[in-house]
N, C-alpha and C positions, 0 to 999 in steps of 0.2 A: 558524317565525319566524326572521328573519335579522337580523344587526346592521347590515349596510351594503349600500348600493347602489354599483355601480361603473359610472360613466358612460363610455361610449365613443362619441365623436363620429364623424361621417362622414369626417373627414380624419385619423382616428387609428387606421386599420385595420392595426395592427401588434401582434403577440402579446406583445411585451416593452415596451409603453408602461408608464410608471411606475404608473398606476392598476391595471393587471392584475398587475404584479409584486408590488404590495403586498397584493393581494386574496387571499382564500382560496376556492378553488373549492368547498370543502365547505360553506361557509355564506353566502358573499356572492353577490349576484345582479347580473349585468351588465345594464345598461339601455342599449338602443339604440333610437332613435326617429326615424322619418321624420315631420317636422312641417312644417306649411304656413309657419310663420314663417321657417324656414330656406330654404324654396323661393321665398319672395316678397319678402324684404327688398330685393333688386334683381331685375329680371326675367331670371333666369338662362336661359342657352341650354338648350333642352330636352335636348340631348345631355349637357351637364354634369350636369344633374339625374339623368338616367338612369345615367350613370357612377357617381355617388355612391350612389344607391339600390341599384343592382345589386351594387356592391362591398360595401355594408353587409350586404345579405342573404347574400351568399356568405361574408362574414367571420363573421356570426352562426352559420352552419352549421359553420364550422371550429371556433368556440369550443365549440359544443355537442358536436361530435365529440371535443373535447379534455377533456370532463368539466365544462364550465361550465354553470351555469344562466343562461339568457338570457331576459330579458323584452323582447321585440322588438315595437315598435309600427309597423305599416304605415300609410301615409298615409291609406288608405281604411278603416282599422279603426273600427268603431263605438266611440264614446266617446273617440277619440284627442284629445289636447290639441293646441292650435295651437303650443305652444312647448316647448322643451327643459325649462324649469323646470316647466311644467305637467305634463309627463310624469313628472318626478322626484317631484313631489308626489303624483301618482296612484299611482305604483309604491310610494312610501314608505307610503302608507295601505294599499295592497293587501297589502304584505308585512311591515308593522310595522317598517320600517327607521328607524333614528334618525340615520344618518349617510350621507353620500355622499362617495366619494373619486373624484376626477376628475384627469385630466391637463390642465394649463392649456390652454385653447383658444388658437387663433392669431389671435383678433380681440378687440379691446378691448370690443366690443359684447357678446360672450358672457361674457367675464370679468366684466364689470359685472353681467350678469344673474345669474350664479351667486353673486356676492358678495351680491346683494340678495335672493336666494331665502330664503323662510321655512323653511329647512332648514339643518342643519349640513353645509356643503360644504367639503371640504378639497381645494384645488387644488395638485397636485404639479407641479414644474417639468418641462417637456417636454424630456427628454434625448435625443431622437432626433437632435438636431443636434450637429455636431462642435464648435461653440463655444457655451458656455452664455451666457445673458444677462449673468451676473456677469462672465464673462471678457471679453465684448465691452465692457462698461462700463469695466473696468480698462484695456483697450487704448485706449478713446476718451478717458479722463479726462486732461485737461490738454492735449490736442492742439488746435492751432488749426484744422486741417483734417482731416476724417475721410475721407480718400481711400481708396477700395477697394483700390487697388494695394498700399498698405502693409499693409492688413489681410490681403490675400491672401498676401503673403509670410510673414506670421506664421503663417497657416494651413498653408502648405507646410512650414514648419519644424516646426510642432506635429505634423502628420500624417506627415511624412517622405515624402510623395508626390512622386515625381520629383525627389528630392534626392540629391546625392552629397556626403555629409557635411554641411557647413554651406552648400554652394553648390547652386544649381539645376542640374539635369541639362541638359547642353548649354551651360551658361555663361550662359543668359539666363532671367530670370523669366517673360518674356512674349514670345510669338511672334505677337502680334496683327498686326504689320506684314505677316506672310506670309499673313494670313487675310482678304484683301480682294479676291479675284479674282471677276470676273463669271463666271457659268456659262451653259452652253448647254443647250437642251432635250435630253433623253436618254431615249428610250423604254425603254431597258434599265436605267435607274436603279431600284434595288430598292424604295425607298419604305419606310415603316414597316410593321411586321407587323400584319396584320388578323385579327380573330377573329370567328367566327360566333356569334351570340347563342344561349345555351342556354335551357332552359325558364324558369329564374328571370329571366333578362334579358328574355325575350319578354314575360313578365307585367309587368315594370317598364316596358317600352316602351309597352305598352297603357295602363298607368296614367298615364304621363307625357303620352302623346298626349291623353288625356281631360282631364287637369288643366292642362297647360301648353302645349297645342297652338298657342295663339295667340301664344306668345312668339317673339321674333326667333330664327331658327335652324332648321335642318333636323335632325330627329331621326333619320331613316333615310336611307341605310343606317347602322346602328350597328355599329362594328367595334372599339371599344376593348376592351382587356383589363379584366376585372373581378375577377380572382383574382391572388394572389401568384405562382402558378405561371406563368400566362400573361404577367404583367408581366415575369417573369424571362426568358421566351422572347423577348419584345419587346426586352429589353436585349441578349440574345445575338445576335439578328438584326441590331440596329444595329451592335454591335461588329464583327461579321464582315463585313457588307456595305456599311455606310455611313460608319462612323467613319474609314476610311483617307483619305477626301477631305472629311471634315467641316471640317477646318481651312481648307483652301483656299477653300471655297465657302460658309462659314457665313453670310456677309453677302449672298449673291447672291439675287436674286428673278427667277423665270422664269415667264412666262405658261404656264399649263397644267401646271406642276409645283409643287404646293403645299408640298412638303416638302423638295425638293432632297436634301441629305444630313443633315438634322436627325433626331434620334432620336425625337421625339414621345413621350417617356416622362416629361416633367415632371409631367403629371397623376397618373401612378402614384406618383411620388416624393412629391408633395404630399399625397396621401391615405393614404400609409403602406404601399402595396403593395411599394414598393422602398425600400431604405435608401441614403443617400448614400455610406456607406463601401463598400457592395457595388458600387455603380456605378463608383466611382473605382477600386476594385481590378480590376474587369473591364477598364476602359480601360487601366490600367497594364499589365495582363497582355498585352494586344494590342501595346502599344508595346514592352515588353521582349522579346516574341517576334519583333520586327522586322516585324510585319505592318501597323503604323500609324506614320506619321512623327511626329516630336516636336511639330510645330506643331498637329497634330490632337489628340493626347493632351493637351497642355498647355492648348489652347483649351477643350477640354471640361471638364477638371479645374477650370479657372478659373471656369467657369459654376457648378459644383456647390459647391466649397468656398470660392470667392471671392464672386461676386455673390450667390448664394442666402443664404449665412450672413450676409453683410454687410447685406443688405436686412432680414433678420429683426432683426438687432441695432439697426439704425436705427429700425425701426418701434416696437420696444418702448422704446428709449431716448427717443424723441421724445414718446411719450405719446398719449393718446386724441384729442387735438385735431389730430393730424398731417394727417388727411384734409381738414381745413377750412382748411389753409394756402393763401394766395393772394398770394404776395409781389409778383407783377406786377400785381395788381388786374384780372385778366381776368374779364369778366362776360358775354361773348356766349353765347347759348344754343347747346347742341349741335345742329348742323344735322341735318335729316332724312336726309342722305346717309349718316350713320353707322348708320342703321337700314335701309339699303337703298334710300333715296331716290335719284332719278336724279342723276347727276353726269357731267360731260364729262371729268373727270380720270380717266384710265384707271388710274393707279397706285392711287388711292383706291378706285375701283370694284373693282379686282382684289382688294385687301386685304379690303374689306368683304364682297364676295361669298364669298371663301374663308372668312372668319370665319363667315358665315351658314351655309355648308354643312358646315364641319368643326369649329367651335368651337375653331379653331386658326389662328394665324398666327405666323411665327417672329419673332425679336426685332427684326430690322431692319424688317420690315413694320410692326411695332407702333411702334417708336421713330421711324423716319425717314419713314414714310408717314402713317399715321393720327395718330400723336403729333405729328410735325412740323407737319402741317397745323393741328392744334388749337392748338398753341403759337403759330404764326405768325398765325393768325386771332384770337387772343385769346379763346378759348373758356374758360368757367368751369371751372377744374380739378376742382372737385367733381363736375361733370357728366361730365367726361372719365373721372375715377376710377370713377364708378358704371358707366359704359359698359364699361370694361375688366373690371371685377369681374363684370359680368353675362355677357359674351359669350364668355369663354375658359374652357375646361375645366380649365385649371391655375390659375385665378385664385382665390387665397384672400388675404384682406386683408393679412396679415403680409408677403407677398411682392409682391403687386400694388401696394399703395399707395405704397411707396417708389419702385418702378419708375416709376409714373405721376406722383405728386405731386412727387417729387424729381428723378428722372433725366429723365423725358420732358417735364414741364411747368414745371420750375424753380420750382414754387410754394412750395418750402420755403426759397427764398432763397439756395440754394447750399450746403446741408449735404452733398448728395451730389455734385453736379456743380460744377466750377469755372467753367463757362460753359454757356449754354443749348444744347441739342442742336437747332439749327436749321440748315437748309441750303436753298439754292435748288434748282431742278430738276436741276442738273448732277449732284448726288450720285445721285439716283434714276436718271438716264440712264446713269451709269457702272455702277451695280450691278444694273441690270435691263434687260429688253427692253420694259418697259411703254410707254416714250415713243413707240416706233415706231407704235403703234396709237392714240395719244391725239388727241383733237380739238384740243388745244392744241399749240403748238410750244415745245419746251424751249429752242430757240435764240432765240426771240423774247423780248426783255427788256421791251418795252412794247407797248401796243395790245391790242385785244380778243382776239387769238389768242395772246398771251403766256402761257406757263405760269404759273398762279397762284402756284406756289412761288417763282418769280422775283420777282414783284411784292410778295408778302407778306413775303418775306425782308427786303427793304430797308425796308418799312413797319415791320416788327418792330424792326429794329436802331435805326432813327431814333426810333421811339416810346419806346424804352427807353434812349436814349443817356445820360441822367443816371445810370442804374444801371451800364451796361456800358462807358461811354466810357473809363474808366481801367483796365478789365480787360486785362491784358497779352495774353491770348489773343484778345481782340476788337480790339485796336489796329489790325492790318492791315486789318480790315473797314472801320473808320471812316476810315482814311486813303484807302482806295479810293473811298469815298463822297465824301470831300472833294475828290478830284481830278476827279470828274465835272463836266461842264458844268452850270451852274445850270438851264438849260432841261431837260436830261435828268433831273435830280433832281426837278424839279417835275412832269414827265410821269409818272415812276415813282410818286410819291406820289399823284398824281391818279388814275392808273389803279388803284392799290391801293385807294383810297377807294371808287371805283366798284364794284370787285369785292366789297368788304365790304358795301356798301350792297345789292347784289344778294343776297348771302348772307343779310343780315338780312331782306330782303323775301321770302325763301323761293323766289327764282328759282333755276333750275338753273345751277350754276357748274361 
């Protein structure tokens, strides 16, 4: 008989999470469970499911080797429950446990499920993050605008990362201006580190193929790390081979090069195989050794201790209704092209096909291609949110929802962004080579061959002029529109309306 169960979720694969620290290996039992409810609440990419399940099985073996008793449920075990709460009830009855200790989940959905469970479940704050939720609330309290840049500066001061006393190393907090160079195809670029599936992973791949083979996404070849040791090797590989030019080319998009200089370790960080502090320390080590320029090191550090921590703070501060926000009133259904349907837009086709094959696209492909098109076209942000949550291996709601609902779709009304992240085709042409092979012309502003981003950009800003007309950052846009000849403005809006009508009718755009 034991007194407590210790719940470990699939994105909590870290030996020093609060629930494990408080537990006693001699008498408590760790509960880990693969359940259909977690695999189906959105149609997850098969590769994402395989990553989590294989990493869970490997972590369970590590726990057993460390002396823990682990009650592990596989997806195809007879008698397995469909839900986490169902598995806790089953294990509590089996072992006579009267209490569950858990590390607080990263989704309001699961937090509510544990709170409503007919068991005594104690949820401990997840302290794997560098900024606690209480600290974030203290920072946010009383501020008129919750801008990430100011939060990031506080995190730099708190951690001491890349600081020289009270001042930032190099004299600037942010080197983003240096990080917007287009890149060229390079057959010698290292790319992320790849791993061969072991026996545990091969079993998982067969299971996922049988249960989720119809989901959007390619399962094989599967090359993700599924252990802490291999995730650490992936970090070292990035630091040595890709980080030096990460800063310069972090926004670049290149046909045939899906990763450019990106690390592709966010999924390992988000499931617990890597720690934020360890990643930052490794990046700083390379910079201090003179092997990495300051713009690359600062740019990467900002993503980890700035955006990531900030997004988590926003998600929990705004509450469970955040994913339902729709400040712009967008209601258009998500087009089939997001699920691999035919499109003449090469940039969208490239980003979606890469997503299908890799369960990955970097931040500019997500923000300024698929996200930009969804915002310009007025697609329902809840459907956009569900798509991003489903298709990316690193997508967990605490980090994905603020990035999509707030930053990408402006559906939170400006909590995160001071203006919507929209652009015409010119930005994509500048940062990628996609436009050269596109059926549309990025130089055409009107007519059937005009880049849809060009048409929809103006349609969006005029559609929402009442909201953004007085926005200081949008003022030049509206002044440009007002200077256009009236017949040109009429043509642009007419052509945009025709494009949206074709989209609604299911025609190829």
